[in-house]
N, C-alpha and C positions, 0 to 999 in steps of 0.2 A: 504494499500499499504506499509505504513512504517512497519507494522508488517511483511509483507512478505519479505521486504528488510532486516530486522534484521536478518532473518533466514539464509541469504546467507553467504557464507565464507567471512572473513574479506577483502580479496582482491577484491572480487566481490562487497562487501559493498562499498568500497572506490570508485571504479570505478562508480558505480551507483550514489553515491552522487555527484561526480564531474560532471557527465552527466547531472544531475538533475540542478545543479547550472548553468552550461553553457546554458542549455535551458532557464532557468528563466532570465538570464542576456543578452541573445542574442538580439540585437536591431531589433526585428521582424518588428516593425511598420515602422522603417525608411528604412530598407533594402528591405522589400517587401511590400511597402505601398499598392499597388493594390491588393495583395493577401490578406493582413490584412482586408482591407475594405470588401472584398467579402469572408471572411472566412466561413460565414454561407452557402453560396452557394456551396463552395468547399466541406464542411462537407456533404452536402446533395448528391453531385456528388460521393464522395467517398463511401458513404454508399450504394447508388444505385449500383455502380460497384461491391461492395463486395457481395451484395445480389444476383446479376447476376451471379457471379462466383460460388456462392454456388449452385445455380439452375442447372447450366451446370454440376457441379460435380455430383449432385444427379441423373440427367438424365443419365449421362454416366455410373454411377455405376448400375443403374437399368438395362440398356441395356446390360451390360456385364454379369449381373446375369442371365437374360432371356436367353441370348445366350448360356450360360453355361448349363442351364436346358434343352434347346432344344437339344444339343449335347448328353447329358445324355439320354434323352428319346429315341433319334434315336438309340443309341447303345443298349438300353434295348429291343427295339421292334424288332431288327433284320432286319431293313429296308435295301433297296438295292436291293430288287427284282424288276425286270422289268416286268411290266404287259404285257401280251400277247394278251388278248382278245381285241375286238373292242370297248374298252371303254375309257380309260384313257390315250392313247398314241396318238401322232399324226404322221402321215406319213411324212417323210421328204425327200423321194426318190420316183421316179416314177418306178413301177415294170417293169422289163424287160420282153419281151415277151417269151424269151427262157431261162432265168436264174432261178435257184431254190434257194430260201431263205435259210439262215442257222439259226439254232436255236435249241430249245428243241424239243424232240420228242413228248412231250405231249402238246396238244393244251390247247387253247382255247381254252367257251362259254363259253352263252348266253352269250362273253366276253370281254377281253380287246383287243383293237386293237394294235398289236405290234407296238413298235417304231422301225422302221427300222433303222437299220443297217441291217437288217430286219429279222424278226424271224420266227418262225415256224408257222405253221399256227394255225388255225382257227384264224382267223384273225391272225393267227399265223404267218405266215410269212408275211405279208404284206410286209414284209421284214422279218425280223427276230428279235426276241427279245431275250434278255438275259434270261436265265432260271432263275426261282426264286431263291433267296438267301437261300441256305440250310444250312448256317453256324450255325444256331441255330436249333438243332435237338433234338426231344423228343425221348426217348426210344420207340421202336415199342409197339403199344398197343395190348395186348392180350385179349382174351375173358374175358369180365367182368372187364377189367382194364381201368382205365380212366388216360390219360396223365396228368402229373403234371400241376398244376395251374401256370400261368405266371403273373408277375406284379400284384400279389394280386387278380387276376380275376379268377373266377371258370371256370374250363375247363371240365365241365361235360355237355353232351348232355341232353336236356330236354326230358321228357318222351313223346312218341308220343301221340298225341291228345291235348297237351298243345298248346295254341295259341302263345307262345313265346311272341314277342313284338307286336303282332297284324298284321293285314293284312298290307303288305308293297308292293308298286309297284316297281318291279325290273327294272333296267335300260335295255334298249334294246341294243342288240349287234350292231344295226344299228346306223347310225348318226342322229337319230331322238330324238324327245323328249322322256326322259326315261319313261318307262311304264312297259312292260312285260318282257323284257330282251332277245329278239332275240339277239343275240351276246353280251349278258352280259356286257353292258356297257353304258357309257354316250355318249357324242358327239364326233365324230371323226373329227378332223380338219386337213385334209391332205394339204400338200404343194405341190408345182408344179413340184418338181424335186426329183427323187430317184429311184435308180435301185437296186433291191434286189441282195443279194450275189449269186454267182453261185454255191455254194455248200451248203449241208445240214449237220447239225451235226451229228455225229455218233449216231446210235440208242442206247438209254440207255439199259443196260443190267440189269438182276435181281440182280446183285451184286453191282450195283452203290450205292444202298442206303439200309439201313435195311429193311428186309421183315416185312410186316405187316400182321397179320392174318385177313383174311376177316371175321369179326365177326358181325353177324346181331343182333345189340342192339336194333333195332326198331321192337317191337313186332307186328307180323301180327294182323290185326284187325279181321281176321277170317281164317278159314281153307280153303284152296283152294279145290274145288271138281269138276274140269271140266269133260267134257265127257271123259270116259276112252279111252286111246290110246290101240289099240290091243297089246296084250301081246305075240302074236305068235313071235317065234324067226325070226328076220330079217336077211335075208341071205345077205352076202357081195357081192357087185357087183364089179368085177375086172375092173381096168382102161382099156380104149380102145384108143389106139392111143395117139398122142402128140398134145397138144393144139398149135394152129397156129394163128398168127394175120393175118387176111385177108383184113382188111381195117383200115386205119388211116388217118384222115384228119380234118382240121380246120373248125368249124362251124362259128365262129366269132372271131374278135379280139377287139370287142367293148363291153365286158362284164365288164368293169370296170368304164368308164365314162370319158368325156372330161375333161382336165385339171386336171387330177388326182382325180376327185370327188370320194369319197368313195361309192362304189356300192357292196354290199355283195352277188354278184351272186352266189357264191359258199357256202354260208352259209346254214346249216340246213342238217344234216345227215339223217333226217327223210323224206326229200322231194322226191317225185316221179318226175323224170325228163325226162324219155324217154320211148317211147312204139314202138311197131311194129305191123302194121296191117297184116291181112292174106295174102294181096297180095305182102307183102315184103316192103311196104313203112314205113320209120322210121320217127317219129315225135319227136321233142324235144323242150324245152323252155329254155330260158335264160332272165335275166333282165339287163337293162342298165340305165344310169342316165336319169332322167326325169325333170319334173318342180320343183321338190324338193325331200327332203328325204322321204316324205310320198306319193310321186307320181312317183316312178320309173316306167320305161316302161317294160312291158313283151313282148317277141317276140316268136311266134310259128313258128318253122322251120320245113320244110319237105325235106327229101332227095329224089331227083328226080331220075328216072330210069337211067339218064345219070350220076349220081354221084354227081350232084351239090346240093348245099343247097338253098332252096327257102324260102322266109319268106311269110307266109300266112296271118297272123294277128298280131296285136300289140295293146297294150292298157295300161291303168293305172294299175300297180301291186301293188301299195301301197309301203310297206317297203321291203317285203321279196321276194325270189324266189317263183313262184307260182307252184302249183301242176297240173299234168297231169295224166289221166286215160284212159285205153281202155276198152271199153265196149264189151260184148260177140259177138256182131254183128259188130265189127270194129267202134263203136261209138268213138268219141274223146270228152273228157270231160276236161275242164280247170276250176279251181277255183281261183278267184282273189279277192283282197280286195281293190278296188279303193279308193284312198285318205286316206287310213287307218282310215276309219270313221266308223267302226263297221257294214259295209255293205258287205255281201258276195254274189258275182255273180258266177253262173255257166255258162259257155260258151261252147256250144256243137255243134257237127257236126255229121251227119249220112251218109254224101256223101263223106267221104275221105278228108274233108277239103275244099270242093268247096263252102260251105255256112255254116254260123253259126247262132245260136240263143242264146240269153241271157235271163236268168231268175234269179231273186234274191231269195236266199234261206233264209227264214224267221228264226229268232232266236235272242236271247239276247246276241249278240256277242259283246265283248269288242272292244274299238276302236283300240288297238294295235292288230297286226295279231296274237301275242301270239304263236310263234312256230307252225304254222299251218301245218297239214298234211292230208293224205287221204289214202282211201284203197277201193278196190272193190273185189267181189268174181265172180265165174264163172257165177253166175246167173244174174249178174248185180246190185246186192245190193251194196250200197256204204255207206261210212262214211266219213264226212269232220270235222275236229276238230281244236281247239285251246286250249292253256293252259292258266289259270288265274294267279292269283297273289300268294304270298308267303305262308302265314299262315292264314287260311287254304288254301291248294291247290284246284284247280278246273280244271275239264275237261269240256269244252263247246263242245258239238258235236251234229251232226244231222245225222240221219239215213235215207237213201233212200230206200224204198220198191220197187223193180222192179215190182212187181205184181200190187201194187196200183198206182205206179208212184207218191207217195207222200213222202215229207220229214217230219220227226219229230224231234223236237229239244229237247236236253236233257242237263241238268246240273248236274254233278256228283262231290261231294265234297269229298276231302281226307284230311288227316292230313297236309301234306306239299305239296308244289308245285313240281311236277315232270314234266320235259320237255324233248325235243328231243324225243317225244313219238313216238311208232310204234304201229298202230292199225291193228287187224286182225279179219275179220269175219269168224266165224266158221260154220260148217255144221248143227249145233243143234240150229240155231238162237242165238248164243252166240258171245261174244266179248272178245278177248284177247288184253292186252296192256302191253307194256314194256316201261320203262322210267327211267331216272335218276334224283335224287332229286337236286333241284336248289334253294337255299335260301341264306339269309344272315347268315354270320357265328354267330352273336349274337342270331339269332332265334333258334340255336341249342345249345346255352350255351357256345359257344367258344368265345374267345377274338376276337375283331375286327382285321382285317388284316392290315398291314402297306401299303397295295396296294389295290388290287382287293378284295372286301369284300364278294363276293358271293363264295359259296363252293359247290362242286359237289362230294360227297363222299359216295353215295348209289345209288344202282340199285334195282328196284322193279318190280315185275311181278303182274299184275292185271287180274282179271277174272270176267266177268259179264255172269252168266248162262243163262240169258234171257234178250235180248236187250230191251224188253218192260218193264222191271222192273230193271232199273239201280240201285236202292238202294240195290240191292243184291250183289253189288260189293265186291269181296273178294281180298286179297293181299298176297303176299309171298315176303319176303326179299331174294334177290339174292346175295347181298354184301353190306356191309357197312364197311368203312375203316376209322380209326381214323387219322386225320392230324398229321404229324410229326413236323410241325412248323407253324407259322402264316402267310406264304406266299404261301403255296401250296393250289391250289383250284381245278384243274382238277385231282382228286384223283381216281375217277372211271369213265372213259370217255366212254360213250356209243357209240359204233361204227355202230353196225347193229343188227337187229332182223329178224328171219325168222321162218315160220312154214313149216316144211318138209312134204313130201307125206305121212308120217306115223302119222301125227297129233302132233309131238313133237315141242316144241318151242326152238329155238336156240338164245342165246344172246352172242354177242362178245363185250367184253368191255376191256379197258386198265387200268390196276392197275398201278398208277404211280410209285409204290414201287417194284413191282415184275413181271410185264409184261402183256401180252395180254391173257385174259381167254376166254375160250369157254365153256358156260354153256348150259347143255341140260336139259330141263324140261318136264316131262311126268306125267300125272294124278296129276298135282298140286304139284309136288316134284322134287326137283333137283336130278337128277340121275347121272350127271357127272359135274365136273368143272375141266377142263384141261387147263394148261398154254401152249400156242402155240409158237413155235419159228419161228416167221415170221418177214418179213421186208416189209412194214413199219408198226410200231405198232398201229397207229391210222388211218390208211387208208385201212382197210381191210373189205371185204364183203363176205357173205356166199351164195351159191346157189346150185342147183342140175341140173343135164342134164335130157335129156328125159328119161333115164333109172333109174333116182333117185340116180346116183352117185354124191358124194359131192364134192365141190370145195371151197377153200378159194382163194379170188383174192385181191391183194393189189398193189398200186404203190409203188416202191422202195423209200428209203430215199433219194437217189441222183436224183430221178425223171426220170431216163433213161429207166426204164423197168417197164412193167406190169408183176407181179409175180403170176403165176397160180400154186396153191398147190392142186393137186388132193388128194382125200382120198386114203390111201393104198389099196391094194387088199383085206386086211381083215377088212377094215373099214366099219362101219354101221351107222355113225353119223357125220362124218367130224372132229372127234378129233384125228384120227391117219392119219397123212399126209405124202404122198410120197415126193420125191424130186421136187422142183419147176421147172417150165418151165419159163425162163425169156424172155419176148417178148419185143423187142427193140421199144421204143417210144421216142428215143432221138431226133428225128426230131421236136417233140412237147413235150418237157419234162414237167413232172408233178412237183408239189411242195408240200410242207407239211403244209402250213397255213391252219387254219380251215375255215376262212371266204373267202379267196381268192383262195383257192386250194382245191375243194371238191374231195372226194374219188371216185373211179370208181363206177357209178351207171348204172344199166343195166335193161334190160327187164326181169321183174320178176312177179310172180303170184300176189303179193300184188298190183301192178300197172295194172294188167289186162292180162299180157302175160302168157301163160302156159310154163312150163319148156321145154327147147329146148337144142339141141346140138349146136346151134348158138346163141351167145350173142351179142346183139347190146348195146352199152353203151357210156357214155360220162364221162369225168373228166375235172376239172377246173384248169386253171393256170393264175391267175391274169386276164389280159385283155382277155385271150382266153378261149374258150370253144371248147374242143376237141372230136370228135367222133372216136369210135373204133369198130371193129367187130372181135370177136374170135370164131373160130371153135374149140370147145373143144376137138374133136377127130382127128383133123387135116386132115379130109377126105373131098373130094370134095362134 
């Protein structure tokens, strides 16, 4: 101490010496007798207070440091995107029966349920969610070019066939225990009040974001060699008349659930929902809330000759909307997954819905319904299917042979999971499948998302030449688009698939970055890929009339019209469209959410109805399921 003091300036030295003498001579013992006799206790108390202060300072410093790191990490990852699928957002408003949500034009799956304010749909609009934050954009990826790495992570897709991180169970888009990912998400926890906005956002245009070249970087496992499509010149069929809306009415307003319970009645572009028998009766299905998220209720509805809707049957639907098919002799087939317990039931009627029989379809079905779908051909042969987990992907399917009246179960393994699948039975005992890839971002070598971690950025065409030998499956890449940031997920959104009267396969999908594509495949090759100028981009379907003329039909972005786009007079495949006819549906407006607002679904060959000039169909809008009928030629 003395050495230290001696180093101080002279004035400070004198002061310290005076202070030391004063302390030494101060009569501590007489002035502070009690304190003096308890000096040891006081010393302990002071030491304790000093240590406590040091601890508090340390904790505060660590908290400030961690908070600073969190802020930095958030900025680096480009967070701020609002999830739209039915996974990680909760509904805070009750959907209005007549209003249309606002939000992005690109949906949702197998996905996040939007947080209303309320968004676009698939689960999109549940309301509407804010579109993903695109503030961090990568340059568009060109053929063979990989987007730059971010935050030290490799941004390179893995080679097809690699198992990535292994088999992973995807969350379901429904509010049930995560498993296979019907609506792409975890649990939805809706609250009791919320009304979706009354307007939809403007449809994005191709110039909103940089264009990405659709580069198929996923090497096909084999060359597709389906049965040849006739090469004879296809003669254009001129349009005839103007499409007319002949019927529009409400089937139910209970397709959402009491107390705002989440019921994904509109989920699943691949679902068959409506059929018409030869006497003109129309049958359709919807689901409502039930005993729980894995025991929702299905309802079979029939439109009576008087125009009213009559409920014929109901039962346990499991999680998802069920499928309905029409047989060649007006049989009615329903496929349900009661309790979501890996049990598949076929419920059928051969007397127009007056009586029903139930049989269980055997198979190694997974507990989750797994994006189930169905198809039937003119002879009554059928396929019912579900999709498995992520890496590798699996199609679980059973084929019904109408001649033997037997079901045969199959498991077909592919490199990744492809969902929202469309199955088509061919005339050569063959099977065509179209689907979009649905896996976790890290399984493709991409950095994890700051929000919804599943990504949908590839469309594939599969072909099985012989149903009895599924191992012969072949595939063809239709599109694969690299993400431009870590928040985009519905990058190639599959809307519809159709096999035309000439045997060609049609695929409609929306590219998030440049618009809606119409792809035509013949003889295992892509012969056309055309961008369509239609509204609304993710709510479009394709069909033909009785003379094989093509039509694209969609609901509008504002939900007030059904837009019918006939093929032009020189069109031969639905890629050259005439001006649309706008059919007024404002009495029961549509909306854009994927989970709560399904696209127009109508009587088509895949569900058992031959092509016709009269289309019976349905679309969903939150609590409502709406029926419509269109006369494509506008004639009596």
